Every structure is written in structure tokens, then in C-alpha cells.
C-alpha positions in Angstrom: 88.4 160.7 166.0 89.2 157.4 167.6 92.6 157.0 169.4 93.8 153.3 168.9 96.7 151.2 169.9 99.4 150.9 167.3 98.6 147.3 166.3 94.9 148.0 166.0 95.6 151.2 164.1 97.6 149.2 161.5 94.8 146.6 161.1 92.3 149.4 160.6 94.6 151.2 158.2 94.9 148.0 156.2 91.2 147.6 156.1 90.8 151.2 154.9 93.5 150.9 152.2 91.9 147.6 150.9 88.4 149.4 150.8 89.9 152.6 149.2 90.0 151.5 145.5 86.2 151.0 145.7 85.3 154.1 147.8 87.9 156.8 147.2 91.1 157.9 149.0 92.7 157.5 152.3 94.5 160.5 153.8 97.4 160.0 156.2 99.1 162.7 158.2 102.0 162.6 160.7 102.8 165.3 163.1 104.7 165.9 166.5 102.4 165.4 169.5 103.3 166.9 172.9 100.4 165.5 174.9 98.3 168.5 175.0 94.6 167.9 174.6 93.6 171.6 174.6 95.0 174.4 172.5 97.1 177.1 174.1 95.3 180.4 174.8 96.5 183.3 172.5 97.0 185.9 175.2 98.3 183.7 178.0 101.1 181.2 177.9 101.1 177.9 179.7 104.3 177.9 181.7 105.9 174.7 183.1 104.5 172.4 180.6 107.3 170.0 179.5 106.5 167.0 177.3 108.0 163.9 178.9 108.8 162.2 175.5 108.7 163.0 171.9 105.7 161.5 170.4 104.2 161.3 166.9 100.5 161.4 166.1 99.5 159.3 163.0 96.1 160.0 161.5 94.3 158.3 158.8 90.9 159.1 157.3 88.5 158.2 154.5 85.6 159.8 156.2 86.1 157.7 159.3 89.0 159.1 161.4 91.5 156.9 163.2 94.7 157.8 165.0 97.4 156.5 167.2 100.2 158.1 169.2 103.6 156.5 168.9 106.7 157.2 171.0 110.0 158.1 169.4 111.3 154.7 170.2 108.5 152.9 168.3 108.4 155.2 165.2 110.8 153.1 163.2 108.8 149.9 163.8 105.5 151.7 162.8 107.2 153.2 159.7 108.5 149.7 158.6 104.9 148.3 159.0 103.4 151.3 157.2 105.8 150.9 154.2 105.0 147.2 154.0 101.2 148.1 154.0 101.8 150.6 151.2 103.8 148.1 149.1 101.0 145.5 149.5 98.0 147.8 148.9 99.1 150.6 146.5 98.6 149.2 143.1 96.6 151.8 141.3 99.5 153.9 140.3 100.0 154.8 136.7 103.0 153.6 134.8 105.8 156.0 133.9 105.9 157.5 130.5 108.9 156.2 128.7 108.8 158.8 126.0 109.8 161.6 128.4 113.0 159.7 129.3 114.0 159.3 125.7 113.4 163.0 125.0 115.7 163.9 127.8 118.5 161.6 126.5 118.1 163.0 123.0 118.5 166.5 124.4 121.6 165.6 126.2 123.1 163.9 123.0 122.5 167.1 121.1 124.2 169.3 123.7 127.2 167.0 124.2 129.2 168.1 121.0 128.7 171.8 121.9 130.3 171.4 125.4 133.4 169.6 124.0 136.3 171.9 123.3 138.6 171.1 120.4 142.4 171.7 120.8 142.2 174.6 118.4 139.7 176.5 120.7 142.2 176.8 123.6 
């Protein structure tokens, strides 16, 4: 896994997403990162370890793994850039089926008279 700076991560992510319609999928994960590089032993506990800042670890892979660590102050900026990247590069989605919407509206129209109470039913 390659740890990159935020700007370089975004450029690599753009490259991966542009390549993805030809080669497959890109998987993106986000999780809290406390700065540890080694796992905590099961039997013993590491005392006195306090993370200095809340960080997020962004990972992307299509076989080649890239990642970046972002502080809590910079997460909004990265999310905005990521959403712009998605809007620009996600174009292979299927269109919504309009029939299912019309079926729901017909079902609601059928139920509507049953729910109304006439003055004689009081």
C-alpha cells in the first residue's frame, strides 16, 4: 500500500476512476486512523497511547492500493473534491425504472378512498 499526500492521492484516484470502465471497479474505504502502525496485542494492552488528532484513512484500490491520511480539519475539503470527482467520472449507472414509480402511485390511489371516512361512519 502506498501512502500519498492528499493532492497526489486525488490525482491518482482520478486516474483510477477514468481507467475503471475499461478494467473493472475501484473500491474506496474510509476509516478512523489513530496513528498506530502495528496491531494491539490480544493479551496485553498498550497504555498511555493517546492519538494527537482525529485522522481519517482513505484507501482506494483496483488491484493497486493507494491511501492517504487526512486530519479532521481537512476532511471536508477532501470530501468536496471526492464528490466532484464522482460527479465527473461516474457515468455508467443505469437509469431508474419509471414503471415502479407509476405502480406505487396507482397503489396509493387505490387505497385513498378506503382511508377516507364518510360522515355516516362516525
